[in-house]
N, C-alpha and C positions, 0 to 999 in steps of 0.2 A: 515489609517494606513501605506499607502506607499506600498499596494501590490494589484493586480486586483482580484486575486484567491488564495485561500488557499486549498489545498487538503492534505490527507494523506492514509495511505493505513493500513488495519488490515489482518492479516493473516487467513488461514482457520481454523476454531475453537476458534478464539477469538470472543465474542459476540458483541463489539462495544458497549457496554452500557453505557460507559462514552460519546463517542461521540454522541450517539442519545440522552443523557441527557442534552447534551450542545447543540444540535439544529442541530447537523450536518446532512448530508442527503446521502444516499448512491446513488453514480452516475452510478457504474459500477461493474460486478463481472469480475475479470480478470484471465486467467487459468494459471495453475502453469508454469513457465518458469526453463529453466535449470541454470540459475545463470547469472552473471553480466561478468563473464571470457570472454575474447575476444583478439585476438591475439594484437591487437593495445594498450590494456588496461588490462594487466593480474590481474587477482584478486584471493585473496585466499577463498576458500569456508567457509561459515560462518554458515551453517545449514540450511538457509532459501532458498535452490533450491528446485526447484519442489513441491512448495507449492503455492495454489492458493490464491489469494488475494481480498480483497474488497475495492474500491476507495470510498473515503467520500469527500464531499465538505463542508467548512464551510458556515454558513448562510450569 
């Protein structure tokens, strides 16, 4: 398919039921981060800051 690894994240509070049903598996739990803003690449806050995430990998 042209890829070596396919990943996605769900936010804390999302069940991931559709990913689980499609055979994806949990790889890691990621802690909240302050956002993507940094001096070299300024970003506008989008409401996803300080939210824990779950890392999923496709089968």
